N, C-alpha and C positions, 0 to 999 in steps of 0.2 A: 559885937557882935560877928557870927561866924559869918565870912561870902560863902551862897550859897553857891555848890559844883553848878560851870558853866557846861551847858553842852553842848559838841563840837558836832556837825553833819557834815560828811559829802558825799559832792554827786557828782561821779564820771558821767561827762560829755566825749562828745566825736574830737580828741588831742585837747580837752581842757579840764580843769576840776574845779568844783566851786564850794568852797567850806564856809558853813553859815553856822555863826552861834548865838545862841538863844542870847537875849536880851539886843543887838543888835541889827540896824536894817540895811545896813553895807556888808555886802557875801565878797568875798575873798575869792579871786579870779587867778590860777594861776595852769598854764600849760602843760603837761604830759611829755616830760622828755623820753620817758619807756617805761614800759609795761611787761609785768610777766603772768604768762597764763598756767590752770593747771591744763589734768588732762581732757575733765570736761572742757576746758576752753570760757574758765570764771578764770577771771582778774583775780589775782591774788598779792599781787606788789607793782606796785605805781609810784616815779620819781618824778620830782616835779622841779619845775623850773627857777623856786624861789622855796626860803621858808614859809609856811603855812602858821608854822603853830608857835608858839613859847615856847624859852626856856625850863618849867616848872610841867611844860603836857608832854603826858607821855602816849594819851590815852583818846580817842575820837570814838565816834560814834561806828562803831566794826571795825574798828582799827588801830592797830599802835600806828604810832608817830615820832620820828626822827632824824636828824640828819646835822650839821652845822653848817653848808653853803646852802643844799636841797632838802628840803622832803621828803622823805623814802615814808611812804604808805604801806604798811603787811595788815590785808585781809584778816583777822580776827576772826578761826574756824568756829564752829559750835561745837561742844564737846560731843564724844561721842560714849552712847552710854553703852 
């Protein structure tokens, strides 16, 4: 039976990010090392102090993820019509 795709959400707070996965009660908390904003002041990229993604994960809800030592989150922007 194929495994159901797990939904991963990210919440950003003051100096920390909380990553929640469906089916797990314990969130992962990581410190924010840095962030980049766009011209409107919205956060578009975040660097965390640890890996919060697995080797086969490349997308969270609203974010792409990557990194070998730390996790880099890049906001997925809505497509313009």
